[in-house]
C-alpha positions as CSV (number, residue, x, y, z in Angstrom):
1,M,86.2,155.3,127.0
2,R,84.1,152.5,128.5
3,Y,86.7,149.8,128.8
4,L,89.4,152.0,130.2
5,K,87.1,153.2,133.0
6,S,86.1,149.6,133.9
7,I,89.6,148.1,134.2
8,V,91.4,147.8,137.4
9,L,94.2,150.4,137.8
10,V,95.1,149.6,141.4
11,A,98.8,149.0,140.5
12,F,99.1,152.3,138.8
13,L,97.2,154.2,141.5
14,S,99.5,152.9,144.2
15,M,102.5,153.5,142.0
16,A,101.4,157.1,141.5
17,V,101.1,157.8,145.2
18,L,104.6,156.4,145.8
19,L,106.1,158.5,143.0
20,V,104.6,161.8,144.3
21,F,104.9,161.3,148.0
22,D,107.8,158.8,148.6
23,S,109.7,156.8,146.0
24,C,109.5,155.3,142.5
25,S,109.5,151.7,141.3
26,T,111.2,151.2,137.9
27,T,112.3,147.6,137.9
28,K,110.4,144.5,137.2
29,K,108.0,144.3,140.1
30,T,110.3,144.5,143.0
31,T,113.0,147.2,143.3
32,T,112.1,150.7,144.5
33,R,114.3,153.8,144.2
34,K,114.3,156.9,146.2
35,V,114.2,160.2,144.2
36,D,117.5,162.1,144.3
37,A,116.9,165.1,146.6
38,S,119.1,167.2,144.4
39,I,116.9,166.6,141.4
40,A,113.5,166.4,143.0
41,A,111.0,169.3,142.7
42,N,113.3,171.1,140.2
43,A,112.0,172.6,136.9
44,P,113.8,171.2,133.9
45,D,116.7,173.3,132.5
46,Y,115.9,173.0,128.8
47,K,119.1,174.8,127.7
48,R,121.4,172.5,129.6
49,I,119.3,169.4,128.7
50,K,119.4,170.3,125.0
51,K,123.2,170.6,125.0
52,E,123.8,167.4,126.9
53,I,121.4,165.2,124.8
54,N,123.1,166.3,121.7
55,T,126.6,165.5,123.0
56,E,127.7,162.2,121.5
57,G,129.4,160.0,124.2
58,S,127.5,161.8,127.0
59,E,125.4,159.6,129.4
60,F,122.5,161.8,128.2
61,Y,123.0,161.3,124.5
62,Y,119.4,161.2,123.2
63,P,119.7,158.3,120.7
64,E,121.1,156.1,123.4
65,L,118.5,157.2,125.9
66,L,115.8,156.4,123.4
67,R,117.2,153.0,122.6
68,R,117.4,152.1,126.3
69,F,114.0,153.4,127.0
70,Q,112.4,151.5,124.1
71,A,114.1,148.4,125.5
72,A,112.5,149.2,128.9
73,D,115.9,149.5,130.6
74,T,115.0,150.0,134.2
75,T,118.6,150.9,135.1
76,L,118.1,154.4,133.6
77,S,118.7,156.9,136.3
78,L,116.2,159.6,137.2
79,E,118.4,162.3,135.7
80,Q,118.7,160.3,132.5
81,L,114.9,159.9,132.4
82,R,114.5,163.6,132.9
83,H,116.9,164.3,130.0
84,F,115.0,161.8,127.8
85,Y,111.5,163.1,128.6
86,Y,112.3,166.9,128.6
87,G,115.0,166.6,126.0
88,T,112.2,165.4,123.5
89,A,110.8,169.0,123.7
90,T,114.1,170.4,122.5
91,R,114.3,168.4,119.3
92,S,113.5,169.6,115.8
93,D,110.7,167.0,115.4
94,Y,108.9,168.0,118.6
95,D,105.2,168.5,117.9
96,P,103.1,168.5,121.1
97,Y,99.9,169.1,119.2
98,K,100.1,166.5,116.4
99,M,97.0,164.5,115.7
100,A,97.1,160.8,116.5
101,K,95.4,158.1,114.5
102,I,94.0,155.8,117.1
103,D,90.6,154.7,115.7
104,A,91.1,151.0,116.5
105,L,92.2,151.8,120.0
106,R,89.1,153.9,120.6
107,E,86.9,151.1,119.2
108,A,88.5,148.5,121.5
109,F,88.1,150.7,124.6
110,E,84.4,151.5,123.7
111,K,83.5,147.8,123.7
112,D,82.3,146.0,126.9
113,T,84.4,142.9,126.0
114,P,87.0,143.6,123.3
115,N,88.3,140.4,121.5
116,K,91.8,139.4,120.5
117,E,91.5,140.9,117.1
118,D,90.4,144.2,118.6
119,W,93.5,144.3,120.8
120,E,95.8,143.3,118.0
121,K,94.6,146.2,115.8
122,A,94.9,148.5,118.8
123,A,98.4,147.3,119.5
124,N,99.6,147.9,115.9
125,E,98.1,151.4,116.0
126,I,99.6,152.4,119.4
127,D,103.1,150.9,118.5
128,K,103.1,153.0,115.3
129,E,102.2,156.2,117.2
130,L,104.9,155.6,119.8
131,E,107.5,155.4,117.1
132,T,107.1,159.1,116.5
133,D,105.9,160.1,120.0
134,P,108.0,158.0,122.3
135,T,107.4,160.0,125.5
136,N,103.6,160.1,125.3
137,I,102.5,158.9,128.8
138,R,98.9,158.3,127.9
139,F,99.9,156.1,124.9
140,H,102.3,154.1,127.1
141,L,99.5,153.6,129.6
142,Y,97.2,152.4,126.8
143,K,100.0,150.1,125.5
144,H,100.2,148.5,129.0
145,I,96.4,147.9,129.0
146,I,96.5,146.4,125.4
147,Y,99.5,144.2,126.1
148,S,98.0,143.0,129.4
149,N,94.9,141.8,127.5
150,L,96.9,140.3,124.6
151,Y,99.7,138.6,126.4
152,G,98.7,138.6,130.1
153,Q,99.4,141.1,132.9
154,D,102.6,139.2,134.0
155,S,104.0,138.8,130.5
156,E,107.3,140.4,129.6
157,K,105.6,142.8,127.1
158,A,103.1,144.0,129.7
159,V,105.7,144.4,132.4
160,D,108.0,146.3,130.1
161,A,105.1,148.6,129.2
162,H,104.2,149.1,132.8
163,N,107.8,150.0,133.6
164,Q,107.9,152.5,130.7
165,V,104.9,154.3,132.3
166,V,106.6,154.3,135.7
167,M,109.8,155.7,134.2
168,L,108.1,158.6,132.4
169,L,105.9,159.3,135.4
170,S,109.0,159.4,137.7
171,A,110.5,162.1,135.4
172,V,107.4,164.3,135.6
173,T,106.8,163.8,139.3
174,S,110.4,164.8,140.1
175,T,109.4,168.4,139.2
176,G,106.6,168.8,141.7
177,D,103.4,167.3,143.2
178,G,100.8,169.1,141.0
179,S,99.1,170.8,143.9
180,S,99.9,174.5,143.0
181,K,101.5,176.7,140.3
182,E,104.7,176.6,142.3
183,T,104.8,172.8,142.4
184,A,103.1,172.1,139.1
185,F,104.0,169.0,137.1
186,H,106.1,170.1,134.1
187,V,104.7,168.3,131.0
188,I,105.6,168.5,127.4
189,S,102.2,167.8,125.9
190,V,98.5,167.9,126.8
191,A,98.3,164.2,126.3
192,D,100.6,163.7,129.2
193,E,98.3,165.8,131.4
194,Y,95.5,163.4,130.7
195,G,97.8,160.4,131.0
196,I,98.8,161.4,134.5
197,M,95.2,162.0,135.5
198,D,94.3,158.6,134.1
199,I,97.0,157.0,136.2
200,F,95.7,158.7,139.3
201,G,92.1,157.8,138.4
202,L,91.2,161.5,138.3
203,S,88.5,163.1,136.0
204,P,88.6,166.8,135.2
205,T,85.5,168.9,135.3
206,M,87.0,172.1,133.9
207,Q,90.3,173.2,132.4
208,S,91.7,176.7,132.8
209,L,94.8,178.3,131.2
210,V,96.7,180.6,133.6
211,E,99.6,182.8,132.6
212,D,101.9,184.0,135.4
213,K,105.4,185.5,135.4
214,G,106.2,184.2,131.9
215,Q,104.9,180.7,132.7
216,S,101.9,178.9,131.3
217,Y,99.7,176.5,133.4
218,D,96.8,174.2,132.8
219,V,94.7,174.1,135.9
220,M,92.4,171.1,136.0
221,D,89.5,171.2,138.4
222,L,88.7,167.7,139.4
223,K,85.7,165.5,140.3
224,E,85.5,164.3,143.8
225,N,88.3,161.7,144.4
226,E,89.9,159.5,147.0
227,Y,92.8,161.9,147.4
228,G,90.7,164.9,148.2
229,L,92.3,166.9,145.4
230,K,90.3,169.9,144.1
231,S,92.7,170.8,141.3
232,M,95.8,169.6,139.6
233,Y,98.4,172.0,138.1
234,F,100.5,171.4,135.0
235,N,103.2,173.7,133.8
236,I,102.8,173.7,130.0
237,T,105.2,176.5,129.1
238,V,107.3,174.5,126.7
239,S,104.3,173.3,124.6
240,S,102.6,176.7,124.8
241,Y,105.8,178.3,123.4
242,A,105.9,175.7,120.6
243,L,102.4,176.6,119.7
244,R,103.1,180.3,119.6
245,F,106.5,180.1,117.9
246,P,106.5,176.9,115.9
247,L,109.3,177.8,113.5
248,K,111.6,179.2,116.2
249,E,111.0,176.2,118.4
250,K,112.2,173.9,115.6
251,K,115.4,175.7,114.9
252,G,118.6,173.8,115.8
253,G,116.8,171.0,117.6
């Protein structure tokens, strides 16, 4: 996408480094938050998460987490963000391979200089997609780009969109650093793999599916990059399971 590749993503690149190697920023521009050592680098416990997000009155009750996330509530804790992101994969409407309708967005990004009407059409399209796919990291990144062009990078809408990307990324990067199978990023959709690579400014050259000890991984070989990364590892077990056993995956969500 021509426009996406040409825009400046310095803020997101510096944010990504902080999240993986140090801390995460989830408030409007200023506050940083250290990752809880008891949570960091842990694989999600889907059984426990599913129980807690379906318990009304729990701090992890999914409808409330969704409401707060959609309001860009930066006081959500890392554990709540993990429950929100990974809990989405335990719900009956989880569909990691659904087709998105983003023609207007593609048209805007393919142009050298998209105009206001282009961005407005793209905004309507991405907002609609996020209603049914609220944890899609790549779409939230696109929303930030669109809102920055429509309303200004420092507008409330653009800042909220930025913070939503940070919050989702903080959940994923709490599971590892993506440098090996053992420390792979746990993601719930292929779109999130590409969203994370977009944020880091990384371009894959080859994608390989690896099965090991009951776990499924996407291994992305990368073009030469400023981080010196040869490959990035994603644990895709939950979405792979949903593809293999779609009816069983949807039971009791």
